[in-house]
C-alpha positions in Angstrom: 94.7 1.9 130.2 93.3 -1.0 128.1 91.3 0.0 125.1 87.9 -1.5 124.4 88.1 -3.2 121.0 84.5 -4.3 120.9 82.6 -3.0 118.0 79.6 -0.7 118.7 76.3 -2.4 118.4 74.4 -1.6 115.2 70.6 -0.9 114.9 70.3 -4.2 112.9 71.9 -6.3 115.7 69.8 -4.6 118.3 66.6 -5.4 116.5 67.7 -9.0 116.1 68.4 -9.3 119.8 65.0 -7.7 120.5 63.3 -10.3 118.2 65.1 -13.2 120.0 64.1 -11.9 123.4 60.4 -11.3 122.3 60.2 -15.0 121.1 61.5 -16.3 124.4 58.7 -16.9 127.0 59.7 -17.8 130.6 58.3 -21.0 131.9 56.0 -19.3 134.4 54.4 -17.1 131.7 53.6 -20.1 129.5 52.0 -21.8 132.5 49.9 -18.7 133.1 48.8 -18.7 129.5 47.9 -22.4 129.7 45.9 -21.7 132.8 44.0 -18.9 131.1 43.2 -21.2 128.2 41.9 -23.8 130.6 39.8 -21.3 132.4 38.3 -20.0 129.1 37.6 -23.5 128.0 35.9 -24.2 131.3 33.8 -21.1 131.0 32.9 -22.1 127.5 31.4 -25.4 128.6 29.8 -23.8 131.7 28.0 -21.2 129.4 26.8 -24.1 127.2 25.4 -25.9 130.2 23.5 -22.8 131.4 22.3 -22.2 127.9 21.1 -25.8 127.6 19.2 -25.7 131.0 17.5 -22.4 130.0 16.5 -23.9 126.6 15.0 -27.0 128.3 13.0 -24.8 130.6 11.7 -22.7 127.7 10.9 -25.8 125.7 8.8 -27.3 128.6 6.9 -24.0 129.1 6.3 -23.7 125.3 4.9 -27.3 125.1 2.6 -26.7 128.0 1.2 -23.5 126.3 0.7 -25.4 123.0 -1.2 -28.1 124.9 -3.5 -25.6 126.5 -4.6 -24.2 123.1 -5.0 -21.3 120.8 -5.9 -18.6 123.4 -2.9 -19.5 125.6 -0.6 -19.4 122.6 -2.0 -15.9 121.7 -1.4 -14.8 125.3 2.2 -16.1 125.2 2.8 -14.1 122.0 1.4 -11.0 123.6 3.5 -11.4 126.7 6.7 -11.9 124.6 5.9 -8.8 122.5 5.5 -6.7 125.7 8.9 -7.9 127.0 10.5 -7.3 123.6 9.0 -3.8 123.4 10.2 -3.1 127.0 13.8 -4.1 126.1 13.8 -2.0 122.9 12.3 1.0 124.7 15.0 0.9 127.3 17.8 0.5 124.7 17.9 4.3 123.9 16.6 5.5 127.2 18.6 8.1 129.0 17.8 8.4 132.7 19.0 12.1 132.9 16.7 13.2 130.1 13.8 11.2 131.4 14.0 12.9 134.7 13.0 16.1 133.0 10.2 14.4 131.0 7.7 13.0 133.5 5.2 10.6 131.8 7.3 10.3 128.6 7.6 6.5 129.1 3.9 6.3 129.5 3.4 7.9 126.1 5.5 5.2 124.5 3.2 2.5 126.0 0.2 4.5 124.9 1.3 4.2 121.3 2.1 0.5 121.8 -1.3 -0.5 123.1 -3.0 1.6 120.4 -1.1 -0.5 117.8 -2.1 -3.6 119.7 -5.7 -2.7 119.5 -5.4 -2.0 115.8 -3.6 -5.2 114.9 -5.4 -7.7 117.2 -8.8 -6.0 116.8 -8.8 -6.7 113.1 -7.8 -10.3 113.5 -10.0 -11.3 116.4 -13.1 -9.3 115.6 -15.0 -12.1 113.8 -14.0 -14.8 116.3 -15.1 -12.5 119.1 -18.5 -12.2 117.5 -18.8 -16.0 117.1 -18.0 -16.4 120.8 -20.7 -14.0 122.2 -23.6 -14.8 119.8 -25.5 -16.5 122.6 -25.7 -13.3 124.8 -27.6 -10.4 123.2 -26.1 -7.7 125.5 -22.5 -8.7 124.9 -23.2 -9.3 121.2 -24.4 -5.7 120.8 -21.5 -4.3 122.8 -18.9 -6.3 120.8 -20.6 -5.4 117.5 -20.4 -1.7 118.3 -16.8 -2.0 119.3 -15.9 -3.8 116.1 -17.9 -1.3 114.1 -16.0 1.6 115.5 -12.6 -0.1 116.1 -10.8 1.8 113.4 -12.2 5.1 114.6 -11.2 4.3 118.2 -7.6 3.5 117.1 -7.4 6.6 115.0 -8.5 9.0 117.7 -6.3 7.1 120.2 -3.3 7.7 118.0 -4.2 11.4 117.5 -4.5 11.8 121.3 -1.0 10.4 121.7 0.3 12.7 118.9 -1.2 15.7 120.7 0.2 14.5 124.0 3.7 14.3 122.4 3.4 17.9 121.0 2.3 19.3 124.4 5.2 17.7 126.2 7.9 19.2 124.0 10.5 21.0 126.0 13.1 23.5 125.0 16.7 22.0 124.7 15.2 18.5 124.6 13.6 18.5 121.2 16.3 16.3 119.6 15.9 13.6 122.3 12.1 13.7 122.2 11.8 13.4 118.5 14.5 10.7 118.5 12.4 8.7 121.0 9.2 9.4 119.0 10.9 7.9 115.8 12.4 5.0 117.8 9.0 4.2 119.3 7.4 3.9 115.8 10.2 1.8 114.5 9.7 -0.6 117.5 6.0 -0.8 116.6 6.8 -1.7 113.0 9.3 -4.4 114.0 7.1 -5.9 116.7 3.6 -5.8 115.1 4.6 -6.5 111.5 5.5 -10.1 112.5 2.7 -10.4 115.1 0.0 -9.8 112.6 1.0 -12.8 110.6 1.8 -14.9 113.7 -1.6 -14.4 115.3 -3.4 -15.1 112.0 -1.4 -18.3 111.7 -2.4 -19.4 115.2 -6.1 -19.3 114.5 -5.7 -21.0 111.1 -4.2 -23.9 113.0 -1.5 -24.1 115.7 0.4 -26.3 113.2 1.2 -23.2 111.0 2.6 -21.4 114.1 4.3 -24.4 115.7 6.1 -25.8 112.7 7.9 -22.5 111.6 8.7 -21.7 115.3 10.2 -25.2 115.8 12.3 -25.0 112.6 13.8 -21.7 113.7 14.6 -23.2 117.1 16.1 -26.3 115.5 18.2 -24.2 113.2 19.4 -22.0 116.0 20.4 -24.9 118.3 21.9 -26.9 115.4 24.0 -23.9 114.3 25.2 -23.4 117.9 26.3 -27.1 118.3 27.8 -27.6 114.9 29.7 -24.3 115.2 30.7 -25.2 118.8 32.3 -28.5 117.9 33.2 -28.2 114.2 33.3 -24.4 113.5 36.5 -23.2 111.9 35.6 -21.0 108.9 34.1 -17.6 109.7 30.8 -17.0 107.9 30.2 -13.2 108.2 32.2 -10.4 109.8 29.3 -8.8 111.5 28.9 -11.9 113.7 32.4 -13.5 114.1 31.1 -16.5 116.1 29.1 -17.7 113.1 30.8 -20.3 111.0 30.2 -22.0 107.6 30.3 -25.4 109.4 27.5 -24.3 111.7 25.5 -22.8 108.9 25.7 -25.9 106.6 25.2 -28.4 109.4 22.1 -26.4 110.7 20.7 -26.2 107.2 20.8 -30.0 106.8 19.4 -30.6 110.3 16.6 -28.1 109.8 15.5 -29.6 106.4 15.4 -33.1 107.8 13.6 -31.9 110.9 11.0 -30.1 108.8 10.0 -33.3 107.0 9.8 -35.3 110.3 8.1 -32.7 112.4 5.4 -32.0 109.7 4.4 -35.7 109.9 4.3 -35.6 113.7 2.4 -32.4 114.1 0.1 -33.2 111.1 -1.3 -36.2 112.9 -3.0 -34.2 115.7 -6.3 -32.5 115.0 -5.7 -30.2 118.0 -2.9 -28.7 115.9 -4.3 -28.7 112.4 -7.9 -27.6 113.0 -8.6 -23.9 112.7 -10.2 -22.0 115.6 -13.3 -20.0 114.5 -14.1 -18.5 118.0 -12.3 -17.7 121.2 -13.4 -20.7 123.2 -10.9 -23.2 124.8 -12.6 -26.5 124.0 -11.0 -29.4 122.2 -11.3 -29.2 118.4 -12.5 -31.9 116.0 -12.5 -31.3 112.2 -12.2 -33.0 108.9 -8.5 -32.7 108.0 -7.8 -30.9 104.8 -6.1 -32.5 101.8 -2.7 -31.4 103.1 -3.1 -33.6 106.2 -4.5 -36.7 104.5 -1.8 -39.3 104.1 -0.7 -40.5 100.7 1.0 -43.9 100.2 4.3 -44.4 98.3 6.1 -47.7 97.7 9.1 -47.9 99.9 10.9 -50.2 97.4 10.0 -50.0 93.7 10.3 -53.7 93.2 8.1 -54.4 96.3 4.9 -52.4 95.8 3.4 -54.0 98.9 5.9 -52.1 101.1 4.3 -48.6 101.4 5.1 -45.6 103.5 2.5 -42.9 104.4 3.5 -39.4 103.8 1.4 -36.3 104.4 1.4 -33.8 101.4 2.2 -31.1 103.9 5.6 -32.7 104.4 6.7 -31.8 100.9 5.7 -28.2 101.7 7.7 -28.5 104.9 10.9 -29.3 103.1 10.7 -25.9 101.3 9.8 -24.3 104.6 12.9 -25.9 106.2 15.1 -24.7 103.5 13.7 -21.2 103.7 14.2 -21.1 107.5 17.8 -22.4 107.1 18.7 -19.5 104.7 16.6 -16.6 105.9 16.5 -17.1 109.7 20.2 -16.6 110.3 19.9 -13.1 108.7 17.6 -12.1 111.5 20.4 -13.0 113.9 23.0 -11.1 111.7 20.7 -8.1 111.8 20.4 -8.2 115.6 24.2 -8.7 115.9 24.8 -5.6 113.7 22.2 -3.7 115.7 23.9 -4.6 119.0 27.3 -3.7 117.7 26.0 -0.3 116.5 24.8 0.4 120.1 27.8 -1.3 121.7 25.8 -3.8 123.8 26.2 -7.5 124.3 22.5 -8.4 124.7 19.2 -6.7 124.5 18.4 -7.8 128.1 19.2 -10.4 130.7 15.8 -12.1 131.3 17.0 -15.5 130.1 20.2 -17.0 131.6 22.8 -17.8 128.9 20.7 -16.3 126.1 20.2 -12.6 127.0 16.8 -11.1 126.6 13.7 -12.2 124.8 14.6 -10.0 121.8 17.8 -12.0 121.5 15.8 -15.2 121.2 13.1 -13.8 118.9 15.4 -12.1 116.3 15.5 -15.1 114.0 11.7 -15.7 114.5 11.0 -12.2 113.3 12.9 -12.6 110.1 10.7 -15.6 109.1 
């Protein structure tokens, strides 16, 4: 009987063989991986196309609303806020608990419209009076509503508070109080920004349109610069954001601010304030910020001048502010979604998610 002289395999040699085997990929597996990379690359460009089409559709609708005037812009803001509130209300909603609390969703909307009456009532009251001065009956009615607006809002909130207390149910206290606190946080997030937004609209659409445009430019530029050049991660909470996208978007936004301020500032329809709630065309004497100043294009040729609106210098700082601050609204939303383990707040806009996903950067500015 022949003796086996081969030495027993040691753990070290076994580990070496395992490493060699783990580094060897069969041909069919590498093809599969290559196919997956191609599919992912195809999906990446397909998502970009869907996102671009949705953006163009939103841009066309936005420009139409701007053309129609102040009241239509206000209506757009209100509709966006309602959809944002709906998405946020549904974020922590639990269908099982809601079945045992009939009317609880209605209570949330009661608080929402009470806050809307409080915020918009204060901003629109004087313009509403200026609109109905020609009719004595409406003037008296509106004057009384304005006079008692704060009282109406107060008792409306108290009624909602009592409604909430009366609907408390045993074994559901934690859920109900959690929803109560969540509702009030939504009201703060939504209406804090809306108070300034609506005020800006009636001081001149320019002061609403320029910041909104800069946020959109910053968002789009960051997406494209990051898409084509992004390599260095910017922040852990949002791994898709890159330094290349951030810097490229900052430069693009600052340049766009200077250019767009000149374009928007040349239209009285955008720069004139609205003192009432009518929809007629506006004509006004442009303020000093919108009267062009002339600077020599070449110091040695004083005859070559370029017209620059003073508001353009303000716009440069606004563009820089938007470039730095606006992304943090997106970071906040990213962290928020990660905390609740969701990809998007909604699915109302193809390629973008919900309206809250699009308005997160606007809210921060």
